[in-house]
N, CA, C and O atoms as a GROMACS GRO file, in nm:
protein
  384
    1MET      N    1  -0.731   4.227   3.419
    1MET     CA    2  -0.741   4.085   3.448
    1MET      C    3  -0.799   4.014   3.326
    1MET      O    4  -0.898   4.059   3.269
    2ASN      N    5  -0.739   3.906   3.288
    2ASN     CA    6  -0.784   3.830   3.173
    2ASN      C    7  -0.895   3.733   3.213
    2ASN      O    8  -0.908   3.696   3.329
    3SER      N    9  -0.973   3.694   3.116
    3SER     CA   10  -1.079   3.596   3.141
    3SER      C   11  -1.085   3.498   3.025
    3SER      O   12  -1.032   3.524   2.916
    4ALA      N   13  -1.148   3.386   3.048
    4ALA     CA   14  -1.163   3.284   2.945
    4ALA      C   15  -1.291   3.309   2.866
    4ALA      O   16  -1.390   3.358   2.921
    5GLY      N   17  -1.287   3.276   2.738
    5GLY     CA   18  -1.405   3.292   2.654
    5GLY      C   19  -1.500   3.175   2.668
    5GLY      O   20  -1.464   3.070   2.722
    6VAL      N   21  -1.621   3.193   2.621
    6VAL     CA   22  -1.722   3.087   2.630
    6VAL      C   23  -1.692   2.972   2.536
    6VAL      O   24  -1.748   2.863   2.551
    7GLN      N   25  -1.606   2.993   2.439
    7GLN     CA   26  -1.572   2.889   2.343
    7GLN      C   27  -1.458   2.799   2.391
    7GLN      O   28  -1.420   2.705   2.322
    8LEU      N   29  -1.404   2.826   2.508
    8LEU     CA   30  -1.290   2.752   2.559
    8LEU      C   31  -1.326   2.604   2.577
    8LEU      O   32  -1.421   2.571   2.649
    9GLY      N   33  -1.251   2.516   2.513
    9GLY     CA   34  -1.272   2.373   2.528
    9GLY      C   35  -1.371   2.311   2.430
    9GLY      O   36  -1.396   2.191   2.435
   10ASN      N   37  -1.427   2.391   2.341
   10ASN     CA   38  -1.523   2.337   2.245
   10ASN      C   39  -1.460   2.242   2.144
   10ASN      O   40  -1.530   2.161   2.083
   11ASP      N   41  -1.330   2.251   2.125
   11ASP     CA   42  -1.264   2.166   2.026
   11ASP      C   43  -1.213   2.035   2.086
   11ASP      O   44  -1.155   1.955   2.014
   12ARG      N   45  -1.233   2.010   2.214
   12ARG     CA   46  -1.183   1.887   2.276
   12ARG      C   47  -1.249   1.760   2.220
   12ARG      O   48  -1.178   1.662   2.202
   13PRO      N   49  -1.378   1.757   2.193
   13PRO     CA   50  -1.433   1.637   2.131
   13PRO      C   51  -1.370   1.607   1.994
   13PRO      O   52  -1.348   1.491   1.959
   14LEU      N   53  -1.341   1.712   1.917
   14LEU     CA   54  -1.274   1.693   1.788
   14LEU      C   55  -1.134   1.637   1.810
   14LEU      O   56  -1.090   1.551   1.733
   15LEU      N   57  -1.064   1.683   1.912
   15LEU     CA   58  -0.931   1.631   1.943
   15LEU      C   59  -0.938   1.484   1.980
   15LEU      O   60  -0.855   1.405   1.935
   16ALA      N   61  -1.035   1.445   2.062
   16ALA     CA   62  -1.047   1.305   2.103
   16ALA      C   63  -1.081   1.215   1.984
   16ALA      O   64  -1.022   1.107   1.969
   17LEU      N   65  -1.174   1.258   1.902
   17LEU     CA   66  -1.211   1.179   1.785
   17LEU      C   67  -1.095   1.169   1.686
   17LEU      O   68  -1.070   1.063   1.630
   18SER      N   69  -1.026   1.280   1.666
   18SER     CA   70  -0.911   1.280   1.576
   18SER      C   71  -0.802   1.187   1.625
   18SER      O   72  -0.742   1.114   1.547
   19ALA      N   73  -0.776   1.189   1.755
   19ALA     CA   74  -0.672   1.103   1.810
   19ALA      C   75  -0.704   0.957   1.787
   19ALA      O   76  -0.615   0.877   1.759
   20ALA      N   77  -0.830   0.921   1.797
   20ALA     CA   78  -0.868   0.782   1.775
   20ALA      C   79  -0.860   0.743   1.629
   20ALA      O   80  -0.806   0.638   1.595
   21LEU      N   81  -0.913   0.826   1.542
   21LEU     CA   82  -0.925   0.788   1.402
   21LEU      C   83  -0.796   0.805   1.323
   21LEU      O   84  -0.769   0.725   1.233
   22ILE      N   85  -0.716   0.905   1.354
   22ILE     CA   86  -0.593   0.926   1.279
   22ILE      C   87  -0.497   0.810   1.299
   22ILE      O   88  -0.423   0.775   1.207
   23GLY      N   89  -0.498   0.751   1.416
   23GLY     CA   90  -0.408   0.640   1.443
   23GLY      C   91  -0.456   0.506   1.392
   23GLY      O   92  -0.385   0.407   1.405
   24GLY      N   93  -0.574   0.501   1.334
   24GLY     CA   94  -0.622   0.376   1.278
   24GLY      C   95  -0.718   0.300   1.366
   24GLY      O   96  -0.759   0.190   1.330
   25ASP      N   97  -0.756   0.355   1.481
   25ASP     CA   98  -0.855   0.288   1.565
   25ASP      C   99  -0.989   0.288   1.493
   25ASP      O  100  -1.018   0.377   1.414
   26SER      N  101  -1.069   0.188   1.522
   26SER     CA  102  -1.199   0.176   1.460
   26SER      C  103  -1.306   0.231   1.554
   26SER      O  104  -1.300   0.208   1.674
   27LEU      N  105  -1.401   0.304   1.499
   27LEU     CA  106  -1.513   0.350   1.580
   27LEU      C  107  -1.600   0.234   1.626
   27LEU      O  108  -1.676   0.246   1.722
   28LEU      N  109  -1.590   0.122   1.557
   28LEU     CA  110  -1.668   0.004   1.592
   28LEU      C  111  -1.598  -0.081   1.698
   28LEU      O  112  -1.656  -0.179   1.746
   29GLY      N  113  -1.475  -0.045   1.734
   29GLY     CA  114  -1.403  -0.116   1.838
   29GLY      C  115  -1.316  -0.228   1.783
   29GLY      O  116  -1.323  -0.262   1.665
   30GLY      N  117  -1.234  -0.284   1.871
   30GLY     CA  118  -1.154  -0.399   1.834
   30GLY      C  119  -1.014  -0.371   1.786
   30GLY      O  120  -0.936  -0.464   1.769
   31ARG      N  121  -0.980  -0.246   1.763
   31ARG     CA  122  -0.846  -0.213   1.714
   31ARG      C  123  -0.790  -0.097   1.796
   31ARG      O  124  -0.865  -0.015   1.848
   32GLY      N  125  -0.657  -0.093   1.808
   32GLY     CA  126  -0.593   0.017   1.876
   32GLY      C  127  -0.546  -0.019   2.016
   32GLY      O  128  -0.591  -0.117   2.075
   33THR      N  129  -0.455   0.065   2.068
   33THR     CA  130  -0.402   0.044   2.202
   33THR      C  131  -0.413   0.173   2.282
   33THR      O  132  -0.426   0.282   2.224
   34ILE      N  133  -0.408   0.161   2.412
   34ILE     CA  134  -0.414   0.279   2.498
   34ILE      C  135  -0.289   0.364   2.479
   34ILE      O  136  -0.296   0.486   2.472
   35GLY      N  137  -0.174   0.298   2.471
   35GLY     CA  138  -0.048   0.372   2.450
   35GLY      C  139  -0.047   0.447   2.319
   35GLY      O  140   0.000   0.561   2.312
   36GLY      N  141  -0.097   0.384   2.214
   36GLY     CA  142  -0.104   0.451   2.085
   36GLY      C  143  -0.196   0.571   2.087
   36GLY      O  144  -0.166   0.675   2.029
   37ALA      N  145  -0.310   0.557   2.154
   37ALA     CA  146  -0.403   0.670   2.166
   37ALA      C  147  -0.339   0.784   2.245
   37ALA      O  148  -0.356   0.900   2.210
   38PHE      N  149  -0.266   0.750   2.350
   38PHE     CA  150  -0.198   0.854   2.429
   38PHE      C  151  -0.096   0.929   2.343
   38PHE      O  152  -0.090   1.052   2.349
   39LEU      N  153  -0.018   0.856   2.265
   39LEU     CA  154   0.082   0.922   2.180
   39LEU      C  155   0.017   1.011   2.075
   39LEU      O  156   0.069   1.117   2.042
   40ARG      N  157  -0.098   0.967   2.021
   40ARG     CA  158  -0.167   1.050   1.921
   40ARG      C  159  -0.224   1.176   1.984
   40ARG      O  160  -0.219   1.283   1.924
   41VAL      N  161  -0.279   1.164   2.106
   41VAL     CA  162  -0.329   1.283   2.175
   41VAL      C  163  -0.214   1.378   2.204
   41VAL      O  164  -0.228   1.500   2.189
   42LEU      N  165  -0.100   1.325   2.244
   42LEU     CA  166   0.017   1.408   2.270
   42LEU      C  167   0.062   1.480   2.143
   42LEU      O  168   0.092   1.599   2.146
   43ALA      N  169   0.067   1.407   2.031
   43ALA     CA  170   0.109   1.468   1.905
   43ALA      C  171   0.010   1.575   1.859
   43ALA      O  172   0.052   1.682   1.814
   44LEU      N  173  -0.119   1.547   1.869
   44LEU     CA  174  -0.218   1.646   1.828
   44LEU      C  175  -0.217   1.768   1.919
   44LEU      O  176  -0.240   1.880   1.874
   45SER      N  177  -0.192   1.747   2.048
   45SER     CA  178  -0.183   1.860   2.141
   45SER      C  179  -0.061   1.946   2.110
   45SER      O  180  -0.068   2.069   2.118
   46MET      N  181   0.049   1.882   2.075
   46MET     CA  182   0.168   1.958   2.037
   46MET      C  183   0.143   2.036   1.908
   46MET      O  184   0.189   2.149   1.894
   47PHE      N  185   0.069   1.977   1.815
   47PHE     CA  186   0.033   2.045   1.691
   47PHE      C  187  -0.054   2.167   1.722
   47PHE      O  188  -0.033   2.274   1.666
   48ALA      N  189  -0.151   2.150   1.812
   48ALA     CA  190  -0.238   2.262   1.851
   48ALA      C  191  -0.159   2.370   1.922
   48ALA      O  192  -0.183   2.489   1.900
   49ASN      N  193  -0.064   2.330   2.005
   49ASN     CA  194   0.020   2.429   2.073
   49ASN      C  195   0.105   2.506   1.972
   49ASN      O  196   0.124   2.627   1.985
   50GLY      N  197   0.156   2.436   1.871
   50GLY     CA  198   0.233   2.502   1.767
   50GLY      C  199   0.149   2.605   1.691
   50GLY      O  200   0.196   2.714   1.659
   51LEU      N  201   0.025   2.568   1.662
   51LEU     CA  202  -0.064   2.664   1.595
   51LEU      C  203  -0.090   2.785   1.683
   51LEU      O  204  -0.099   2.898   1.634
   52ASP      N  205  -0.104   2.762   1.814
   52ASP     CA  206  -0.122   2.873   1.908
   52ASP      C  207   0.000   2.965   1.907
   52ASP      O  208  -0.013   3.087   1.905
   53LEU      N  209   0.118   2.904   1.908
   53LEU     CA  210   0.240   2.984   1.910
   53LEU      C  211   0.258   3.062   1.780
   53LEU      O  212   0.319   3.169   1.780
   54LEU      N  213   0.206   3.010   1.671
   54LEU     CA  214   0.212   3.081   1.543
   54LEU      C  215   0.108   3.190   1.533
   54LEU      O  216   0.111   3.272   1.441
   55GLY      N  217   0.014   3.193   1.628
   55GLY     CA  218  -0.088   3.297   1.630
   55GLY      C  219  -0.207   3.268   1.541
   55GLY      O  220  -0.279   3.360   1.501
   56VAL      N  221  -0.229   3.141   1.508
   56VAL     CA  222  -0.343   3.103   1.425
   56VAL      C  223  -0.471   3.114   1.509
   56VAL      O  224  -0.474   3.068   1.623
   57GLU      N  225  -0.574   3.175   1.453
   57GLU     CA  226  -0.700   3.193   1.525
   57GLU      C  227  -0.763   3.057   1.558
   57GLU      O  228  -0.743   2.959   1.486
   58THR      N  229  -0.839   3.053   1.666
   58THR     CA  230  -0.900   2.929   1.714
   58THR      C  231  -0.991   2.866   1.609
   58THR      O  232  -0.989   2.744   1.591
   59TYR      N  233  -1.069   2.947   1.541
   59TYR     CA  234  -1.161   2.893   1.441
   59TYR      C  235  -1.084   2.829   1.325
   59TYR      O  236  -1.126   2.727   1.270
   60HIS      N  237  -0.972   2.889   1.288
   60HIS     CA  238  -0.890   2.832   1.182
   60HIS      C  239  -0.822   2.703   1.229
   60HIS      O  240  -0.805   2.609   1.151
   61GLN      N  241  -0.783   2.699   1.356
   61GLN     CA  242  -0.722   2.578   1.410
   61GLN      C  243  -0.820   2.460   1.404
   61GLN      O  244  -0.783   2.349   1.366
   62ILE      N  245  -0.943   2.487   1.441
   62ILE     CA  246  -1.045   2.381   1.437
   62ILE      C  247  -1.067   2.335   1.293
   62ILE      O  248  -1.082   2.215   1.268
   63ALA      N  249  -1.068   2.429   1.200
   63ALA     CA  250  -1.087   2.393   1.059
   63ALA      C  251  -0.969   2.310   1.007
   63ALA      O  252  -0.988   2.215   0.931
   64ILE      N  253  -0.848   2.345   1.049
   64ILE     CA  254  -0.730   2.270   1.006
   64ILE      C  255  -0.736   2.128   1.062
   64ILE      O  256  -0.710   2.031   0.990
   65ARG      N  257  -0.770   2.116   1.190
   65ARG     CA  258  -0.778   1.982   1.250
   65ARG      C  259  -0.890   1.899   1.189
   65ARG      O  260  -0.876   1.778   1.172
   66ALA      N  261  -1.001   1.963   1.156
   66ALA     CA  262  -1.111   1.891   1.090
   66ALA      C  263  -1.069   1.844   0.952
   66ALA      O  264  -1.104   1.733   0.911
   67ALA      N  265  -0.994   1.927   0.879
   67ALA     CA  266  -0.946   1.887   0.746
   67ALA      C  267  -0.850   1.768   0.756
   67ALA      O  268  -0.855   1.677   0.674
   68ILE      N  269  -0.764   1.771   0.857
   68ILE     CA  270  -0.673   1.658   0.878
   68ILE      C  271  -0.751   1.532   0.909
   68ILE      O  272  -0.719   1.424   0.858
   69LEU      N  273  -0.854   1.544   0.993
   69LEU     CA  274  -0.939   1.429   1.027
   69LEU      C  275  -1.010   1.373   0.904
   69LEU      O  276  -1.012   1.252   0.883
   70ILE      N  277  -1.068   1.461   0.823
   70ILE     CA  278  -1.139   1.416   0.702
   70ILE      C  279  -1.043   1.347   0.606
   70ILE      O  280  -1.076   1.243   0.549
   71ASN      N  281  -0.924   1.404   0.589
   71ASN     CA  282  -0.825   1.342   0.500
   71ASN      C  283  -0.781   1.205   0.552
   71ASN      O  284  -0.767   1.111   0.474
   72SER      N  285  -0.759   1.193   0.683
   72SER     CA  286  -0.714   1.065   0.736
   72SER      C  287  -0.822   0.958   0.724
   72SER      O  288  -0.792   0.842   0.697
   73VAL      N  289  -0.948   0.997   0.744
   73VAL     CA  290  -1.058   0.900   0.727
   73VAL      C  291  -1.069   0.859   0.580
   73VAL      O  292  -1.093   0.742   0.551
   74GLY      N  293  -1.052   0.953   0.489
   74GLY     CA  294  -1.056   0.921   0.346
   74GLY      C  295  -0.945   0.827   0.304
   74GLY      O  296  -0.967   0.733   0.228
   75VAL      N  297  -0.824   0.852   0.355
   75VAL     CA  298  -0.711   0.764   0.324
   75VAL      C  299  -0.734   0.625   0.382
   75VAL      O  300  -0.704   0.525   0.317
   76ASP      N  301  -0.788   0.619   0.503
   76ASP     CA  302  -0.817   0.490   0.566
   76ASP      C  303  -0.923   0.413   0.487
   76ASP      O  304  -0.911   0.292   0.467
   77ALA      N  305  -1.026   0.483   0.442
   77ALA     CA  306  -1.131   0.417   0.362
   77ALA      C  307  -1.074   0.367   0.230
   77ALA      O  308  -1.108   0.257   0.186
   78LEU      N  309  -0.988   0.446   0.167
   78LEU     CA  310  -0.927   0.403   0.040
   78LEU      C  311  -0.838   0.282   0.062
   78LEU      O  312  -0.840   0.188  -0.018
   79ALA      N  313  -0.759   0.284   0.169
   79ALA     CA  314  -0.672   0.170   0.198
   79ALA      C  315  -0.754   0.045   0.227
   79ALA      O  316  -0.718  -0.064   0.183
   80GLY      N  317  -0.863   0.059   0.300
   80GLY     CA  318  -0.949  -0.056   0.327
   80GLY      C  319  -1.012  -0.111   0.201
   80GLY      O  320  -1.024  -0.232   0.185
   81SER      N  321  -1.053  -0.022   0.112
   81SER     CA  322  -1.112  -0.065  -0.014
   81SER      C  323  -1.011  -0.140  -0.100
   81SER      O  324  -1.043  -0.242  -0.161
   82LEU      N  325  -0.888  -0.089  -0.105
   82LEU     CA  326  -0.784  -0.156  -0.184
   82LEU      C  327  -0.749  -0.291  -0.123
   82LEU      O  328  -0.723  -0.387  -0.196
   83ALA      N  329  -0.748  -0.300   0.010
   83ALA     CA  330  -0.718  -0.428   0.075
   83ALA      C  331  -0.826  -0.530   0.046
   83ALA      O  332  -0.796  -0.647   0.024
   84LYS      N  333  -0.951  -0.488   0.046
   84LYS     CA  334  -1.061  -0.580   0.014
   84LYS      C  335  -1.052  -0.628  -0.130
   84LYS      O  336  -1.082  -0.744  -0.159
   85ARG      N  337  -1.013  -0.540  -0.220
   85ARG     CA  338  -0.999  -0.581  -0.360
   85ARG      C  339  -0.887  -0.682  -0.377
   85ARG      O  340  -0.900  -0.776  -0.455
   86ARG      N  341  -0.777  -0.664  -0.303
   86ARG     CA  342  -0.667  -0.759  -0.311
   86ARG      C  343  -0.708  -0.894  -0.256
   86ARG      O  344  -0.672  -0.998  -0.312
   87ILE      N  345  -0.782  -0.895  -0.147
   87ILE     CA  346  -0.828  -1.020  -0.086
   87ILE      C  347  -0.922  -1.092  -0.180
   87ILE      O  348  -0.918  -1.215  -0.190
   88ALA      N  349  -1.008  -1.017  -0.249
   88ALA     CA  350  -1.104  -1.076  -0.340
   88ALA      C  351  -1.039  -1.125  -0.470
   88ALA      O  352  -1.104  -1.192  -0.550
   89GLY      N  353  -0.912  -1.092  -0.491
   89GLY     CA  354  -0.843  -1.137  -0.610
   89GLY      C  355  -0.856  -1.044  -0.728
   89GLY      O  356  -0.812  -1.078  -0.838
   90VAL      N  357  -0.913  -0.928  -0.708
   90VAL     CA  358  -0.924  -0.829  -0.815
   90VAL      C  359  -0.800  -0.743  -0.806
   90VAL      O  360  -0.780  -0.674  -0.707
   91GLY      N  361  -0.718  -0.748  -0.908
   91GLY     CA  362  -0.595  -0.668  -0.908
   91GLY      C  363  -0.624  -0.521  -0.918
   91GLY      O  364  -0.718  -0.480  -0.984
   92VAL      N  365  -0.543  -0.443  -0.852
   92VAL     CA  366  -0.559  -0.297  -0.856
   92VAL      C  367  -0.535  -0.248  -0.997
   92VAL      O  368  -0.603  -0.157  -1.044
   93LEU      N  369  -0.438  -0.307  -1.064
   93LEU     CA  370  -0.406  -0.266  -1.201
   93LEU      C  371  -0.437  -0.378  -1.300
   93LEU      O  372  -0.369  -0.392  -1.402
   94SER      N  373  -0.537  -0.456  -1.270
   94SER     CA  374  -0.568  -0.569  -1.358
   94SER      C  375  -0.621  -0.520  -1.493
   94SER      O  376  -0.680  -0.413  -1.503
   95ARG      N  377  -0.598  -0.601  -1.594
   95ARG     CA  378  -0.638  -0.564  -1.730
   95ARG      C  379  -0.753  -0.648  -1.781
   95ARG      O  380  -0.784  -0.644  -1.901
   96GLY      N  381  -0.815  -0.721  -1.698
   96GLY     CA  382  -0.920  -0.801  -1.754
   96GLY      C  383  -1.010  -0.854  -1.657
   96GLY      O  384  -1.105  -0.924  -1.692
   0.00000   0.00000   0.00000
């Protein structure tokens, strides 16, 4: 008879946070939709299922999802910084 491990479900908070942040929702509120969050959770769950089917260990799956989350937050921060520079009138490739 099989049993569940004590680590079962420990990655769910990471999944929820990733679903919110990868889609561009703000942790401070005011952006995002319920439908968009649902689609991101569905996509991330399918990604996790694919990793399971490939036989990737749980700890490696969590590390992969964390790396994706860190990269998406970094890209979002870079995009926000570039948008603020454009609004302020400082060209991205300005020469003076």
